[in-house]
C-alpha positions as CSV (number, residue, x, y, z in Angstrom):
1,M,27.9,218.9,33.2
2,E,31.4,217.6,34.0
3,K,32.0,216.2,30.5
4,I,30.8,216.5,26.9
5,G,32.2,213.5,25.2
6,K,35.8,213.4,26.2
7,Y,35.9,217.2,26.8
8,E,36.1,218.3,30.5
9,T,33.8,221.3,31.0
10,I,35.0,224.3,33.0
11,R,32.2,226.8,32.8
12,V,29.3,228.1,30.7
13,L,30.4,230.8,28.2
14,G,26.9,231.6,26.9
15,K,23.4,230.4,26.2
16,G,21.2,230.8,23.2
17,A,17.7,229.8,22.2
18,T,18.9,226.3,21.0
19,A,22.5,225.8,22.3
20,V,24.8,226.2,25.2
21,V,28.5,227.0,24.8
22,Y,30.9,225.7,27.4
23,L,34.6,226.4,28.0
24,A,36.2,223.0,28.2
25,R,39.6,221.3,28.1
26,D,40.7,218.8,25.5
27,P,42.4,216.0,27.5
28,D,44.5,214.9,24.5
29,S,46.0,218.3,23.6
30,G,45.6,220.1,27.0
31,R,44.2,223.2,25.2
32,E,41.1,225.1,26.2
33,V,38.3,224.8,23.6
34,A,34.7,226.1,23.2
35,V,32.1,223.4,23.0
36,K,28.7,224.2,21.5
37,L,26.1,221.7,22.7
38,I,22.5,221.2,21.6
39,R,20.1,218.5,22.8
40,F,17.5,217.1,20.5
41,G,14.0,215.8,21.5
42,G,10.9,217.5,22.8
43,D,7.7,217.9,20.9
44,N,9.2,219.7,17.9
45,A,10.6,216.9,15.8
46,V,10.9,219.1,12.7
47,M,13.0,221.6,14.6
48,S,15.2,218.8,15.9
49,R,15.9,217.5,12.4
50,R,16.7,221.0,11.2
51,L,19.1,221.7,14.1
52,R,20.8,218.3,13.5
53,K,21.3,219.3,9.9
54,L,22.7,222.7,10.8
55,F,25.2,221.2,13.2
56,Q,26.3,218.8,10.5
57,I,26.8,221.7,8.1
58,E,28.7,223.8,10.6
59,G,31.0,220.9,11.4
60,A,31.7,219.9,7.8
61,V,32.1,223.5,6.5
62,G,34.2,224.7,9.5
63,R,36.8,222.0,9.1
64,R,37.2,223.0,5.5
65,L,38.1,226.6,6.4
66,D,41.6,227.4,7.6
67,H,42.1,231.2,8.1
68,P,43.4,233.2,11.0
69,N,40.2,235.2,11.1
70,I,37.8,232.3,11.1
71,V,37.2,230.3,14.3
72,K,38.7,226.8,13.8
73,I,36.6,223.7,14.1
74,Y,38.4,220.8,15.8
75,D,35.6,218.2,16.2
76,A,32.0,217.7,15.4
77,V,29.8,214.9,16.9
78,V,26.2,214.2,16.2
79,E,24.5,211.6,18.4
80,D,20.9,210.4,18.8
81,D,19.9,212.8,21.6
82,Q,22.5,215.6,21.3
83,A,25.2,217.1,19.1
84,Y,28.3,219.2,19.9
85,I,30.9,221.1,18.0
86,V,34.4,221.7,19.4
87,M,35.9,225.0,18.4
88,E,38.8,227.3,18.9
89,Y,38.3,229.2,22.2
90,V,38.6,233.0,21.5
91,E,39.2,235.0,24.7
92,G,37.6,238.3,23.9
93,K,34.2,239.8,23.2
94,A,31.7,239.7,20.4
95,L,31.7,242.7,18.1
96,D,28.1,243.6,19.1
97,Q,29.6,245.0,22.3
98,F,31.0,247.9,20.3
99,C,27.9,248.9,18.2
100,A,26.2,251.2,20.7
101,I,26.7,254.9,20.2
102,N,28.5,255.3,23.5
103,R,30.8,252.3,23.0
104,L,32.0,252.8,19.4
105,L,35.6,251.8,18.6
106,P,38.0,254.4,17.3
107,M,37.7,254.6,13.5
108,H,41.0,253.0,12.6
109,R,40.3,250.0,14.8
110,A,36.8,249.5,13.3
111,I,38.2,249.7,9.7
112,G,41.0,247.3,10.6
113,I,38.6,244.7,12.0
114,I,36.4,244.9,8.9
115,F,39.4,244.7,6.6
116,K,40.4,241.4,8.2
117,C,36.8,240.1,7.9
118,C,36.9,240.9,4.2
119,L,39.9,238.6,3.7
120,A,38.3,235.9,5.8
121,L,35.1,235.9,3.7
122,D,37.2,236.0,0.6
123,H,38.9,232.8,1.8
124,A,35.5,231.2,2.7
125,F,34.2,231.9,-0.8
126,R,37.2,230.4,-2.4
127,Q,36.4,227.2,-0.5
128,G,32.8,227.4,-1.9
129,V,31.2,228.7,1.3
130,V,28.9,231.6,1.9
131,H,28.2,232.4,5.6
132,R,24.7,233.9,5.2
133,D,24.5,235.3,8.8
134,I,27.2,237.9,9.1
135,K,26.4,240.2,12.0
136,P,28.3,241.6,15.0
137,A,27.3,238.8,17.3
138,N,29.0,236.3,15.0
139,I,32.4,238.1,15.0
140,L,34.6,237.6,18.0
141,I,37.4,240.1,18.8
142,D,40.5,239.1,20.8
143,A,42.8,241.4,22.8
144,E,44.8,242.4,19.7
145,D,41.7,243.4,17.6
146,N,41.9,240.2,15.6
147,P,38.4,239.3,14.4
148,K,37.3,235.6,14.3
149,I,34.2,234.9,12.3
150,T,32.1,232.1,13.9
151,D,28.8,230.3,13.5
152,F,28.8,228.8,10.0
153,G,25.7,226.8,10.9
154,L,23.7,228.6,8.2
155,A,26.4,228.5,5.6
156,L,25.5,227.8,2.0
157,N,27.8,225.3,0.2
158,L,28.2,226.5,-3.3
159,H,29.6,223.2,-4.4
160,K,26.3,221.5,-3.9
161,D,23.5,221.4,-6.4
162,M,20.8,223.5,-4.8
163,N,18.1,222.2,-7.1
164,R,18.6,218.7,-5.6
165,D,19.6,219.6,-2.0
166,S,16.4,219.3,-0.1
167,T,18.1,220.6,3.1
168,F,18.7,224.0,1.6
169,I,17.0,226.6,3.8
170,M,15.9,229.9,2.3
171,G,15.4,233.1,4.2
172,V,18.0,232.3,7.0
173,G,20.0,235.1,8.6
174,S,19.3,238.2,10.8
175,P,16.9,240.6,9.0
176,A,18.6,243.9,9.8
177,Y,21.9,242.5,8.2
178,M,20.3,240.7,5.2
179,S,21.0,241.7,1.6
180,P,18.1,242.7,-0.7
181,E,18.4,239.4,-2.6
182,Q,18.4,237.4,0.7
183,V,15.2,239.0,2.0
184,K,13.6,238.3,-1.4
185,N,14.7,234.6,-1.3
186,Y,16.8,234.9,-4.4
187,P,19.8,232.7,-5.1
188,L,22.8,233.8,-3.1
189,N,26.5,234.1,-3.7
190,Q,29.4,235.6,-1.9
191,K,28.1,239.2,-2.4
192,T,25.4,238.7,0.2
193,D,28.1,238.3,2.9
194,L,29.8,241.5,1.7
195,Y,26.5,243.4,1.9
196,S,26.0,242.1,5.5
197,L,29.6,243.1,6.4
198,G,29.0,246.6,4.9
199,V,26.0,246.9,7.3
200,V,28.3,245.9,10.2
201,L,30.9,248.5,9.2
202,F,28.1,251.2,8.9
203,Q,27.0,250.3,12.4
204,L,30.5,250.4,13.9
205,L,31.1,253.9,12.4
206,T,27.7,255.5,13.3
207,G,26.2,253.6,16.2
208,R,23.1,252.7,14.2
209,L,21.9,250.5,11.4
210,P,21.4,251.9,7.9
211,F,17.7,250.9,7.9
212,R,15.5,250.9,10.9
213,A,11.8,250.2,11.2
214,A,9.1,249.5,13.7
215,N,8.2,246.1,12.2
216,H,9.7,243.3,10.0
217,G,7.7,244.2,6.9
218,A,8.7,247.9,7.0
219,L,12.3,246.9,7.5
220,I,12.3,244.6,4.4
221,Y,10.7,247.3,2.3
222,K,13.5,249.8,3.2
223,I,16.3,247.2,2.6
224,V,14.8,246.5,-0.9
225,N,13.8,250.0,-1.9
226,M,15.4,252.8,0.0
227,D,18.8,254.5,-0.6
228,T,21.5,254.0,2.1
229,P,22.1,257.1,4.3
230,S,25.5,258.7,4.1
231,V,27.8,257.6,6.9
232,C,29.5,261.0,6.7
233,D,26.2,262.7,7.2
234,L,25.7,260.6,10.3
235,N,29.2,261.0,11.6
236,P,30.8,264.2,10.2
237,N,34.2,263.2,11.7
238,L,34.6,260.4,9.1
239,P,36.7,260.9,6.0
240,A,34.7,261.4,2.8
241,G,36.4,258.5,1.2
242,L,34.4,256.0,3.3
243,D,31.1,257.0,1.8
244,P,31.6,255.5,-1.7
245,I,33.1,252.3,-0.2
246,I,30.1,251.7,2.1
247,K,27.7,252.6,-0.7
248,K,29.4,250.1,-3.0
249,A,29.2,247.4,-0.3
250,L,25.5,248.1,0.2
251,E,24.6,248.3,-3.5
252,K,21.2,246.8,-4.2
253,D,22.4,246.0,-7.7
254,L,24.6,242.9,-7.5
255,Y,26.6,244.0,-10.6
256,N,27.7,247.2,-8.9
257,R,28.5,245.6,-5.5
258,Y,32.0,244.4,-4.6
259,R,32.8,241.1,-6.4
260,N,34.7,239.6,-3.6
261,G,36.2,240.4,-0.2
262,A,39.6,241.2,-1.6
263,E,38.2,244.1,-3.6
264,F,36.4,245.4,-0.5
265,A,39.6,245.1,1.6
266,K,41.7,246.8,-1.0
267,D,39.4,249.9,-1.0
268,L,39.4,250.0,2.8
269,S,43.2,249.9,2.8
270,T,43.5,253.0,0.5
271,V,41.2,255.2,2.6
272,R,43.1,258.0,4.1
273,Y,41.2,258.0,7.3
274,Q,42.1,260.0,10.3
275,I,44.5,258.1,12.6
276,F,43.4,258.1,16.2
277,D,46.1,257.8,18.8
278,D,45.8,256.0,22.1
279,N,44.3,259.1,23.7
280,A,41.3,259.2,21.4
281,M,39.0,257.6,23.9
282,K,40.3,259.8,26.6
283,Q,39.5,262.9,24.5
284,D,35.9,261.5,23.9
285,D,35.5,261.1,27.7
286,R,36.8,264.7,28.2
287,H,34.4,266.1,25.7
288,F,31.5,264.2,27.3
289,E,32.3,265.7,30.7
290,M,32.6,269.2,29.2
291,L,29.1,269.0,27.7
292,R,27.6,267.4,30.8
293,Q,28.4,270.5,32.9
294,F,26.2,272.8,30.8
295,E,22.6,273.4,31.7
296,F,21.5,273.0,28.0
297,F,22.4,269.3,28.1
298,G,21.2,268.8,31.6
299,E,18.2,266.7,30.6
300,F,20.0,264.6,28.0
301,E,20.5,260.9,28.8
302,E,24.1,259.6,28.7
303,I,23.4,257.6,25.6
304,E,22.0,260.7,23.9
305,L,25.0,262.8,24.9
306,W,27.3,260.2,23.3
307,E,25.1,260.4,20.2
308,V,25.6,264.2,20.2
309,L,29.4,263.7,20.1
310,R,29.1,261.4,17.1
311,I,27.0,263.9,15.0
312,S,29.0,267.0,15.8
313,V,32.4,268.5,15.0
314,W,34.6,270.4,17.5
315,R,36.0,273.6,15.9
316,E,38.6,275.9,17.4
317,V,37.8,279.3,15.9
318,A,40.0,282.4,16.0
319,D,38.6,285.8,16.9
320,K,36.6,287.9,14.3
321,V,35.5,284.8,12.3
322,A,31.9,284.7,11.1
323,L,30.3,281.4,12.2
324,I,27.0,282.4,10.5
325,R,26.5,285.2,7.9
326,E,23.3,287.1,7.5
327,G,21.5,286.3,4.2
328,D,23.1,282.9,3.7
329,S,20.9,279.8,3.4
330,N,21.9,276.9,5.6
331,R,20.9,275.0,8.8
332,V,24.2,275.3,10.6
333,F,23.8,275.7,14.4
334,G,26.0,274.9,17.3
335,F,27.0,275.4,20.9
336,I,29.6,277.7,22.4
337,V,31.8,275.7,24.7
338,T,34.3,278.4,25.5
339,G,34.7,282.0,24.2
340,F,32.3,284.8,23.2
341,V,30.4,285.7,20.0
342,E,28.4,288.8,18.9
343,V,25.1,288.5,17.2
344,S,24.2,291.3,14.8
345,I,21.5,292.4,12.3
346,E,22.2,294.8,9.4
347,G,25.6,295.8,11.0
348,K,24.0,296.6,14.4
349,S,25.0,294.6,17.5
350,L,22.0,292.7,18.9
351,C,23.7,290.8,21.8
352,R,26.7,288.9,23.0
353,L,26.7,285.2,24.0
354,G,29.2,283.2,25.9
355,A,29.9,279.6,27.0
356,G,26.8,277.4,27.3
357,E,24.8,279.3,24.7
358,V,23.3,278.0,21.4
359,V,23.6,280.0,18.1
360,G,21.9,279.4,14.7
361,E,19.0,277.4,16.1
362,M,16.2,279.4,14.4
363,A,17.2,278.2,10.9
364,Y,17.3,274.6,12.1
365,L,13.9,274.8,13.8
366,H,12.1,276.6,11.0
367,P,10.2,274.1,8.8
368,S,11.0,275.7,5.5
369,D,13.0,279.0,5.7
370,T,16.8,278.5,6.1
371,K,17.8,282.0,5.2
372,R,19.9,283.6,7.9
373,S,18.4,286.7,9.6
374,A,21.5,287.6,11.6
375,S,25.3,287.2,11.7
376,V,27.4,285.5,14.4
377,V,31.0,286.6,14.8
378,T,33.6,285.4,17.3
379,L,34.9,288.1,19.7
380,E,37.8,286.0,20.9
381,P,39.2,282.5,20.3
382,T,36.2,280.2,20.7
383,L,35.6,276.5,21.0
384,F,32.5,275.8,18.9
385,L,30.6,272.5,18.9
386,E,29.0,272.5,15.4
387,I,25.9,270.2,15.2
388,N,25.5,268.5,11.8
389,S,21.8,269.1,11.0
390,A,21.7,266.4,8.4
391,A,23.1,263.9,10.9
392,L,20.6,265.1,13.5
393,D,17.8,264.5,11.1
394,L,18.9,260.8,10.9
395,A,19.6,260.4,14.6
396,S,17.4,258.6,17.0
397,E,13.9,260.0,17.6
398,E,14.8,260.4,21.3
399,L,17.7,262.7,20.5
400,Q,15.8,264.7,18.0
401,E,13.0,265.3,20.5
402,R,15.5,266.2,23.3
403,F,17.1,268.8,21.0
404,R,13.7,270.3,20.0
405,K,12.7,270.6,23.7
406,A,16.1,272.2,24.7
407,L,16.1,274.6,21.7
408,M,12.5,275.7,22.3
409,T,13.3,276.3,26.0
410,T,16.2,278.4,24.9
411,L,14.1,280.4,22.4
412,L,11.4,281.1,24.9
413,A,13.9,282.3,27.5
414,R,15.4,284.7,24.9
415,M,12.0,285.9,23.8
416,R,11.1,286.8,27.4
417,A,14.4,288.6,27.8
418,A,13.8,290.5,24.6
419,D,10.3,291.5,25.8
420,R,11.7,292.9,29.0
421,A,14.4,294.9,27.0
422,L,11.7,296.3,24.8
423,A,9.5,297.2,27.7
424,R,12.3,299.2,29.3
425,S,12.4,301.6,26.4
426,G,8.6,301.8,25.9
427,P,6.1,304.5,27.2
428,P,4.4,304.1,30.5
429,A,1.8,301.4,30.5
430,V,-1.9,302.0,31.0
431,Q,-2.9,300.8,34.5
432,G,-6.0,298.6,34.5
433,R,-8.6,298.0,37.2
434,G,-9.4,294.6,38.6
435,M,-12.1,292.8,36.7
436,A,-15.3,292.6,38.7
437,C,-16.9,289.2,38.8
438,D,-20.4,289.1,40.3
439,L,-21.7,285.6,40.2
440,E,-25.2,284.7,41.4
441,L,-25.6,281.1,42.3
442,A,-28.8,279.5,41.3
443,P,-30.5,277.5,44.1
444,L,-30.3,273.7,43.8
């Protein structure tokens, strides 16, 4: 298309199930704009009427909102066969580009983005608007990490009388980000958006959603009934102060959830989180390459190796420090990146292990007994990758299976080596004869 109304199209920015978004030029102002176009018609008249109404809502609501972190609406036109909305063009990416475990943003950037989104939602609520579909795909990020919330087509206008508004649509939104009251089709207020934003923050910090399930029904059950996992269990590098903030945002009880975006933002601003410098991503890349060289991680997919980095802590340990103590009960285990350790039982040296070796794996693999049967002490300054067992229990099934396979392979190799060591100190073995096998074939 060369034109949509008076707007001169430049190229397609994206396509969805019902709409196409174009980059266009406004001939009056000369500025570049984004134009979302939908065509009506076809066999589904009910769907066309619904889409027409959603476009009208998005245009009317969007023009009422004026906030630096909300995409501006310049124009909205509904015609017989099509409708289009002219919006601010944001040169950047949607936030869903940074939700995968191998593409997570540094912590301070993720928190800064959500902080600004809190203020944007607070502004929307003060204008009587609830978004109802907050998710990473509906948050655009520019080059300066400024978020822009978009797609208010499903917005709920709190100034309307919902008892008389026949166009009010229940159950809209994206299931994984829906609040408990939204999946139950209860009346909604601004707290439903804060819950969804809490899910987005959880995903930005851990690379996974708080609730995952194989089907829609199981997902809804978990959202309504199950406790939210700890983000600090899933990512041990996060400051403990984030846990209560996210738990409050994801409260199932509306009375205990944040009342507004300003409260949520205030708590985020007071978190004494670790400040990452510009070299944070380079350090992640360096750690990734360090692990990739070891045989233990040889079968791990790249996405799984990035997940390992998120659920582990790198510890620089001095010499003669006990990593594991005999008799303690815990599931700590880890990987020696550099250095040497000694494994001992009852004060007697059992063996020495160096770079590329795993220690403490037996307590992790045992189904019930976490009591330590040996001690592990560093012999020299050692770089130790401590795997958080609680986080691994909540990690992807693929990563858990990969670890089980790698750890079992390590255990079997050590058992074979132990068998050979025992054999060397044992008495001479009895020499057996070959087993005769006389078989008489019956005739056909």
